[in-house]
C-alpha positions in Angstrom: -5.6 -31.4 -11.6 -6.1 -28.0 -11.1 -7.7 -27.4 -15.0 -10.3 -30.3 -13.7 -11.4 -28.7 -10.7 -11.5 -25.6 -12.2 -13.4 -27.0 -15.1 -15.9 -28.7 -12.6 -16.2 -25.4 -10.5 -17.2 -23.4 -13.9 -19.9 -25.7 -14.6 -21.6 -25.4 -11.2 -20.8 -21.7 -10.6 -20.2 -20.2 -14.2 -19.7 -16.4 -14.7 -22.4 -14.0 -16.5 -21.9 -11.5 -18.4 -22.9 -8.0 -16.4 -24.2 -6.7 -19.8 -26.7 -9.3 -21.3 -26.4 -11.8 -18.3 -25.0 -14.9 -20.5 -22.5 -17.2 -19.2 -18.6 -16.0 -20.2 -15.6 -17.7 -20.5 -12.8 -17.7 -17.4 -10.4 -15.5 -19.4 -13.4 -12.8 -20.0 -13.5 -10.1 -17.3 -17.2 -9.3 -16.4 -18.6 -9.0 -19.9 -18.8 -11.1 -23.0 -17.1 -10.2 -26.3 -20.1 -8.6 -27.6 -21.1 -6.5 -24.7 -17.2 -5.6 -24.3 -17.3 -4.2 -27.9 -20.2 -1.9 -26.9 -18.1 -0.1 -24.6 -16.9 3.2 -26.0 -13.9 5.1 -25.1 -13.6 9.0 -24.8 -9.7 8.9 -25.8 -9.5 12.2 -23.7 -5.9 11.3 -22.6 -4.7 12.1 -26.0 -6.2 15.7 -25.8 -4.8 18.4 -23.8 -8.2 20.1 -24.0 -11.1 17.9 -24.6 -14.9 18.2 -23.8 -14.5 17.0 -20.0 -11.7 19.8 -19.7 -14.0 22.5 -21.2 -16.9 21.4 -18.9 -15.2 23.2 -16.1 -14.0 26.2 -17.8 -14.5 29.4 -16.0 -15.3 27.1 -12.9 -12.1 25.9 -11.8 -8.7 25.7 -13.4 -7.3 22.1 -14.4 -4.2 20.8 -15.7 -5.7 17.8 -17.2 -9.0 16.1 -17.7 -10.1 12.7 -18.6 -12.7 10.1 -18.6 -12.3 6.4 -19.9 -15.5 5.4 -21.1 -18.9 7.6 -22.6 -21.8 6.8 -20.3 -25.0 6.0 -21.7 -28.1 5.2 -19.7 -29.3 1.5 -19.8 -26.1 0.6 -21.6 -23.0 -1.4 -20.7 -21.0 1.0 -18.8 -24.1 1.8 -16.5 -24.5 -1.9 -15.7 -20.8 -2.0 -15.1 -20.7 0.8 -12.7 -24.3 -0.6 -10.9 -22.5 -3.7 -10.0 -19.5 -1.9 -8.9 -21.4 0.1 -6.6 -24.7 -1.9 -5.6 -23.4 -5.5 -6.0 -20.0 -5.7 -4.0 -18.0 -6.2 -7.4 -15.3 -4.2 -6.3 -12.9 -5.4 -8.9 -14.3 -3.7 -11.6 -13.0 -0.7 -10.3 -9.6 -2.4 -10.3 -10.0 -3.6 -14.1 -11.1 -0.4 -15.2 -8.2 1.4 -13.1 -5.6 -0.7 -15.1 -7.1 -0.1 -18.5 -7.2 3.9 -18.0 -4.0 3.7 -16.1 -2.3 2.1 -19.0 -3.9 4.8 -21.2 -2.3 7.4 -19.0 1.1 5.9 -19.0 1.1 7.0 -22.9 -0.1 10.1 -22.5 2.3 13.4 -22.2 -0.5 15.2 -20.5 -0.7 13.0 -16.9 3.2 12.4 -16.1 3.3 15.4 -13.9 1.0 14.1 -11.3 2.4 12.8 -8.4 -0.9 12.6 -6.1 -4.3 10.8 -6.6 -7.0 11.4 -4.3 -10.5 9.7 -4.5 -13.8 11.6 -4.0 -14.7 10.2 -0.5 -17.9 8.7 0.5 -19.6 9.7 4.0 -18.6 7.4 6.6 -22.1 6.3 7.1 -22.7 4.9 3.3 -18.9 3.5 3.7 -20.0 1.4 6.4 -23.3 0.1 4.7 -21.4 -0.4 1.2 -18.2 -1.8 2.7 -15.9 0.1 0.2 -15.7 3.3 -1.8 -16.3 2.3 -5.0 -13.4 4.7 -6.3 -10.7 3.3 -4.4 -9.3 0.6 -6.2 -9.7 2.6 -9.4 -7.7 5.5 -8.2 -5.2 3.2 -6.5 -4.3 1.5 -10.0 -4.3 5.1 -11.5 -1.8 5.9 -8.7 0.6 2.7 -9.6 0.3 3.2 -13.3 1.7 6.8 -12.9 4.2 6.3 -10.3 2.2 8.7 -7.9 1.0 8.3 -4.3 -2.4 7.5 -3.4 -3.8 9.7 -0.6 -7.2 8.9 0.8 -7.2 10.9 4.3 -6.9 14.6 2.9 -10.3 15.1 1.2 -12.8 14.1 3.9 -16.7 14.1 3.1 -18.4 15.8 6.2 -22.2 15.5 5.6 -24.7 12.8 3.9 -26.6 14.2 0.7 -29.5 12.7 -1.4 -29.3 11.1 -4.4 -27.8 13.6 -6.9 -28.3 11.9 -10.3 -31.4 13.6 -11.4 -30.6 17.3 -10.3 -29.2 19.7 -12.7 -25.9 21.5 -12.0 -27.5 24.4 -10.0 -29.2 22.2 -7.6 -26.2 19.9 -7.4 -24.0 22.8 -6.6 -25.9 24.0 -3.5 -26.7 20.7 -2.0 -22.7 20.3 -2.0 -21.8 23.4 -0.8 -19.8 22.4 2.6 -20.2 18.4 2.1 -16.2 18.5 1.9 -13.2 19.4 3.7 -9.8 18.9 3.9 -7.2 17.6 6.8 -3.4 16.7 6.8 -3.2 19.5 4.2 0.9 19.1 4.9 0.5 15.7 2.3 -0.5 17.9 -0.7 1.1 21.3 -0.3 2.8 21.9 -3.7 1.5 18.4 -5.1 0.2 18.0 -8.5 -3.4 15.9 -7.6 -5.4 14.0 -9.9 -8.7 14.1 -8.3 -10.9 10.9 -9.2 -14.6 10.2 -9.5 -16.6 7.1 -11.0 -19.0 9.3 -13.2 -18.8 12.9 -14.2 -22.5 14.6 -15.1 -22.9 18.0 -14.1 -19.1 17.9 -12.4 -20.9 19.8 -9.3 -19.2 17.3 -6.8 -15.6 17.5 -8.9 -15.8 21.1 -8.7 -16.3 21.4 -5.0 -13.7 19.1 -4.2 -11.2 20.5 -6.4 -12.0 23.9 -4.7 -11.5 22.4 -1.1 -8.2 20.9 -2.3 -7.2 24.4 -3.5 -7.2 25.8 0.0 -3.9 24.2 0.1 -0.8 26.0 -1.0 0.7 25.4 -4.5 -1.4 22.7 -5.5 -2.5 22.0 -9.2 -5.6 19.9 -9.8 -6.4 17.2 -12.8 -9.2 14.7 -13.0 -10.0 11.5 -14.0 -13.4 9.5 -14.2 -14.5 6.1 -15.2 -17.2 7.2 -17.4 -18.4 10.7 -18.9 -22.0 11.9 -19.6 -22.4 13.8 -22.6 -24.8 16.8 -23.1 -25.2 18.0 -19.1 
């Protein structure tokens, strides 16, 4: 009977691919096979020092750095993250977190991580959106690495304007003093994985990392859903 009701439900309420809007099967997650094949993994977890790691050279010292996917404008990855952030598709973050978490379990460069912290959003934005789009992604990474998920240490104190079209210098200027830390006793001596959705210039990550580094004996690694090349 369950199967019958499921079939009827799928007829009246079909699932659509977030990439091309075609109807997809129940066993497919968010994307059709064709669109899934367009997702391009970075495989940065296989390299101790990769392009994302080098982006922060001379700015912050990182223990590791990875991104699951390459980000391309108008591409499938952009569609996924757009639906995650603006169309209440929070489970996309969980799906991507399980995917990357599986990769990190197989990498020797992430086994030291004991604390996972998401880049926070401002309380006003959190109230409007209802969730931090990075939360479920970060929780899955923590679960995969047997690490502790912590979201009450790094705090965003001010709201800022849209950052996507700004250059690194402009973002760096805007981000100054946007983040602070509290409950520092929770991260003293910890190996932190700082997690965000998309890294473009890296300005936000840099400011967040510098805030966390105010705590004693902290190391910082970073992970994100998608990485924008040539920024």
